[in-house]
N, C-alpha and C positions, 0 to 999 in steps of 0.2 A: 556648334553648339556645345555651351559642359553643362550639367546639370548632378545636382549632389542630396543624396533622397537616404536616411535613414533607414534600415531596419533592422533587427534581430535572430538572431541560430541560438540552437540550444547547446549547448555541449552539456552534458548529463541530464542537472535540474538548473543547472544554471543559466543566463540566456547573455549573451557576448553581441553588442552591437555590432553593424556590421556598415559600412557607409557605401553603399552603388553611388558608383560616378557612370556620368553615362553622356557621352562624344559622339556628336554628330557630326560628321565633313566631308567633305566630295573625297568621292572617289566611287570605282564601284559598288554600286548597293548587296548590303552585307552586314551580318547579324555573328555579332563576338562577344562571348560572354567570357572572363580571363579572372584567377582569383581562387581558385583552388573548391569550385564549383563539383557539388556529385551532381549524376546524372536527372538525377530529379529539375536542378536548376538550369543546365544545360535547353532542358527538354522543355522551358518557361517559353523558350524563342517563341515555339510555335503556338504558344496559349498567348500569349502575351499581344504576336501580331493580329491573332483572328480573332480576341478578344475587342481591342482596340477600333479595326474595323470595324467588325457587324454592330460597335458602339456607335456609330457613325460618324469616326475621326478619321482624318486622313491618316494612313501609316506613313514615317516621311520616306523616302524615296534617297537613301543617304549612307553611306559606311555608317554603322555604328556597334559603337565598343563600350561594351561594359565592365567596370571594371569592379568586382568584391574589395572590398579595404575592411581590416589589413589581408593582405596575399597571404599570410602564412597559416592563415586557421583556414582550417577546414571549413567550407557552409552546407549544410543541408536542408531538406526541407522544399515542400513546395509554398510554402509561407512567404517566399521571396520575389513571387509572381507579379504580387501587388505593387511593392517597391519600386522594379525591374520597367513594368509600365509607367510607374508613374515618373519614374525616372526621362522614358521615351520623352513622354507625354510635355514633359516641363519642358526636357531641352527642346523641345518642339514650337513652342511657346504656345502651346495650348490650353496649358496650365498655365496661367499669365501671376499669380500673386508668388511670395515667398512662402519656403514648407521646409525651412530648415529645420524647426524645433517639433514637428510631426515626425512620430515615425509608422510606418508602415508594417502591416501584417495581415497577408491572405493569399489566397490561392484561388485562381480565374477559371474560367470557364472558357467557352469557344467561343455563346453569348452574350460574355461580361459583367457576367454574376461572380461578384465576388461570394464565397463560399466555405463554408467552414473549414479551419486545422488544427493537425492537434497537438497540442503543445501550450493554444494559445494565455493561459492562465500564468505557465512558470515564466511566457514572455514577458506577459505587460506588467506582474512583478521584477522582476529580474529591471525592468525598462526605470522602474518608479524607484530602484534605486540608484541608477544612472542618471535620476532627477531630469529625467523624460517628462514633461508635462500635459503629453497628449498622446492618444495611439490610435488611428482608426485600422476598425477589425472588421472581418464578417460580422453580418447580424445574426447569424447563425452561436456565437460564442457569446454573445451579451450577456446572455446570463451570468455564465462562471467570470468573466470578468466583471464584470456589473459593480463587483462587490468589494472590491480593490479601491482604497482613500488615496487623494494624495495625485491623482491622476484623474485627467479626464478620457472617460470611451468616450469614441465618435465610432457609432456601430453604422455601418455602410451595406446595399441590396448590392449593387452593382456599378461599373467602371461611369456612366453615365452619373450619377448623383455625386459620385464623389469629387467627380473636374468640377461640376455642378457648385458642393460646397465649397473645395479650394478654392473655386472663380468667386464665393461668396453668391453668387445667386438665386442657393436656397438655405436653411440654416438647419445645421439637423442638431438640438440637444446632447451633451454629453449624457448617457446612460449611467443610472445610479440602480443596482438589485437593491433590495434587500432579503436582508438573512434572516429567514424564519429562526423562532427561539431553539431553541436547542434543547430543550426542555419538553417542546408540546413529544405528547408520546404518541409514539409509529408504531402503524398495526403489523404487526405479522400475521403473517399464516400460519404457523408455527407456535404451540405451548406446553410448555411444561406439564398441563391441567390433562394432556389427553398422555405420558406417560401413565402406568399403571409401576406397583411397586419401584423396584431399584433404589429403593430405600438410600444403600450404600454409596449409588457412585452421582449421585440426587446431591448427597452430600461433596462428595469430590469436588464434585463440576460446580455449584456453590461457591466452594472455597478457592478453587480455580479462577472464577472469574474476581473472585473479591478481591485477590492480588495479583492478580495478571499472570497468574502461574501455567506452567505446561503440564497436560495430562495424556498419560497412556492407559487407554482400556485393553485389556487383556481378555477374550472369553467367549466364549461359541456364538455360532452364527446362530442372530434374530432374537440376540439378547438382549439388545436397543441401542447399541455404540454408535450406531448410525445418526438414528433419530432424536438422542439427548445431545452428541456433537451440531445437529442441525438447529438447535434451539438456545446456544450458548449465545448467541448473540443477542437474543430477546431478554436475558439478566446483564446483560452488559451496562454502565452509563452511555448516555445519549453522549453525540458527538459534541465539543467543543466549535466554537467559530474558529481558534484556531489549527487545531484540531481537522477540524472540517476541509479547512483551508490549504495545509499537508495532504491530505487525503486525495480532496481534488486534483492539487500541482501532481500527483504521477499519474490517476487516472487521465489529466489529459494529455498528456506523455503519448499515452498508451492509448489514446481517443476512443475511451472508455464512460465520457462523462456523461449524466444524464442533459434531458434539456428544462431540467430544472434549477441547472447551476451547479450549487456545493453539495457533495454529499453529505446528505445525511444521515443515514445509515453506518454503525460499523461496517467492514466490507466482512464477508465469508468464503473465502475460497476453497475450495475441494479438488484440486489439479489429479488429472486420473494418474495410473501406475506408470502411462506410458511418456510424464513426461521428461524431455529433455531437461538438463542440466543448465543448457543456456535460460529453457524456459520458467524454471527454476528462480536458478538468480539471477539473471536479466544478460544481458549485450544483445548478441546474433549482429546483424550486417547494420542496423541501425540506432543499436546497444539503446532497445530500452528497457521500462524493469518489467521483473520476471517475478515468479508471483508469489517471495518472501515479501517484496517488498508493496506491491497489490493489498499483499497482505494488512500493511502500515496499520499499526492499530487497530487492529481486528484478530479475526482467527484464519488461522492456516489452519485447513483440517488433512491427514492423509487417512485415508481409507484406505485399511490392510494394508501398514507398510513394512512389510515383511517383502513386498510385487512389485515394489519399486529398487532399484535398481539400488545395489548399496551406493558405489558413488556419487547418485545424486543426493542420497539422505546424508551423506557427507557431507553436502556442501552446505546445512542448513545450522553444521557448529560453530563458525564463523558469525553470523551476525545472530543465532539465538542468545551468545554472549555479550555483544558488542551493540546490540539494539542499528545497525547498518551492515550492507554489502557493499563492498569495489570490485569492481566490473574492470578488468585490465584491458586494452584491446590494443593494436601496432601503434594508434596514434597519442591515445590519452590513458587514461584510470577514470572512471566515471563513481561517482559514488552515491549510494541509494537509500535510503530512509528503510531500515527494516526492524519495526519493534511491534512483534505479535505474539499472538497466545498460538503456541505449538497444542494442537490436538491430535493426537494420533491412535487408530484402533489398530486390535491384530487377532486374530486368532490361538489360540496357545500352542497350538500344532499345524500340518499341514489340512488336517482334514480338520480341523476345528474343533474336533471332541475330546481333546485329552482336559478328563480331571472333569466330564459330566456326568452327573448320574443317570441317567437316562438313555447317554447313548454310547455305543464302544469305539473306542479311539482302532482307528487301524493301521496308525504309524507306528513301526520300528523308536528307538532312543537318535539310531542316527540322522532317521527323517526329521527328527522333531530336534535335534540338532544342528542341522544343517538348515532347518528353519528358520530359529532360534536367533543364531547367528551373523545374521542380516543385518540385525539392529546392530548395533556397533556398541559395547562399553563408553565409550566414550559418551556417542550421544544419549545412549540412554542413563548416564547421569545427567543431565542438561535437562531430566524430563524432571520437574518439582514432587511429579505428582504421582504414580503407578498403581492404579488398583485393580483388580479379580472383578470380572462383572458375574452373575450369577447367571442361569437359565430363567428365564420367564415360565413361573407355573401355572399353569388352568386358575388356579384361586388366585393371583391378582389380576389376570385378563377378566373375572367372571367379578372381582370385587366393586359395590357401589359404594366403597367412601368414598371420596370426595379430596381428589391428589392438588397439591397447592400450584397457584397458578404463576407466571412467568413473574407478575407482575409482584406478588409477594416477594418470591425471593429477592427480583431486583429491586425494594427495598430495602432488604438486609443488606446487598450486595454495596448497594449506594452507603450506609450508614458505613462501612465499612472502608469504602471509598474514600469517602468526609473526614476520618478517622486519619488517615495514610495522607493526603494533602493537606490539611494541616499541621500533623507532626512533619511534616517534609518540605515546608512553607521554605522560601525560599533559595531548595535546592536543585537541582535538573533529576530527582528522585519521586516519582507522582505513584506508583504502584508495591509494595515489599519485595514485587521480584525484582526488582532493577539495584534492589540494595547491593553497592560495590562489601568486598570484606572488611574493609573500615568502617565504612557504617551499622554492615552487621555486628558487629562490638561496641557499636556504639547504642543501637536500638534495641538490640535484639536478647539482653542479657535475663541470665534466669539462675535459679535456688540454686544452692549445693543438693536439693533433691532429685532437680530436673537434671542436672547436672553429671550425677550419678549416674541415673538412666540413661542418659545418654552415650554417655562414658559407655557403658553392655549392650547397647547400639549396636555401636560404632566398630569396637574390637570382637563381636559376634557376627554380625553384616559383611565387615570386612569393607568398610565404606570408606568412600576417598572424600579429601577436604573439602571439593566441591560440593558432594552429598550430605556432609557437616554442614555448611551452609545451608546448605538447600530445608533441610528440616527446619534451622532455625528460621526461615523466611512464611513459611508453613509454617509454623508453630504460630510468629507473633502475626497473620490471617486473623489466623482462629480464635485467636487473643482478642482482635478485632472486632469476629462477628459478634464474639461476647459482650461488646463492649469493656475487656477488660487491660487495666493501662500495665499491667505484667501478666508474664510468659511464663502459666504453670505448669504443674507437673503435665496435667492432663490433659494439655495441650502439645506437651511436649512425646506423651505418645501416641496421642494420635499422628502426630507428624511423620512420627516413626513408622506406625502403622502402613504409609502409604511411599515405601521402600524395602519391602519385602519380596518385591519382583528379581530384586539388585541377586539376593539369596538363591529364592528357589531356584530362579531355571535360569541364571546367567557366570554362576559362581560353581 
């Protein structure tokens, strides 16, 4: 007997439909899977056999051949367990009805339970794009998949329930989850009101959040760099439904989705400085997204940047410019989205006290140069805002003055983002940091006085063309924060201040 069942496998973020052909024939009993399957799929034989037996069904004593078509496509993932089991049950007439219009996704445990799989959301989205109208998924994946329209999501807990459903002995209604309004205020444990002093740094962080700019903080230990970085998500706009769907797609593949379905908060990733290139960029044996993609629409924070291997840091250059990263492997090239804010922090020298008025630096010039040279010029050039962080003094910590809360800062950030959204409506640009050179010329026009000031800075600091555009983009954001339609000279002057590290330390 022959049966055909639809399944789906992932190639990066895109799904490909696989037809599971099952043939039961006479001969010595055996169970073979062909069609370029990986180890996890080949091991499905034992899971499927035990799952069918322990669910109370008779496992066919026949020569079983499973063909995964197309044969030239590499198949990976334990989500193939369920379609293989359904193929065997259908070929042996335990499942009596036609199942041509249904796709199956799920891993099986030995007792017949259908367990959660990674990457269920991108699989379902791809199936909808292939005009599949019904998909069987594990019940644990229903929250993340239930938000997708124009496809029936049937969550099933056990193999017994699935067989009864397909034989029309029980009814399982399609599941639909409701996405909570993204404008609902999220609760964070951290708040900017807890940070004493550091007015200049808070201003730079607000500008970075308003325009989606990259930020580098340079200062002595204990000056609040990490503390402020962790609070940046509290002043960023909440994720829209489309953004939430994209972020959840990525986290679904990595197996990091929450039980509540879609991701509601912007990601904040802070990898340790021992992170490998593959872990940061993505790839590995199964080619999963790396930290740059897990930071999509959020913040990637690199604490003590010079401690990261230089080869790892250089991986960031391409995604910082393109908003995506391509991971090449022997059999394919995978592209993952990577639109993130890079927030970096570092000390001014190995001991951390260069320029500190209360501590003496113990480093010689050679040590300082070697330490700072770990951040290459091209990477530094891509940091829109570079700011020196001053030490925190006792008077600041003991001050009774009320500091601004994250909610107050967020209101200004939201207003600036709203201005940008209206300005760039109809384009693929959402924040000032994403402007191309052509768009900078269109939207960042300046008067003659500002041009003169910018020319002086360009010549004296030895800035690159990229740094020139970065200054204009940051100035555009500063103007938006002040509800100014035009970029004024004071906006250019403030933006130039955030490029002085180029001259002071690296040139």
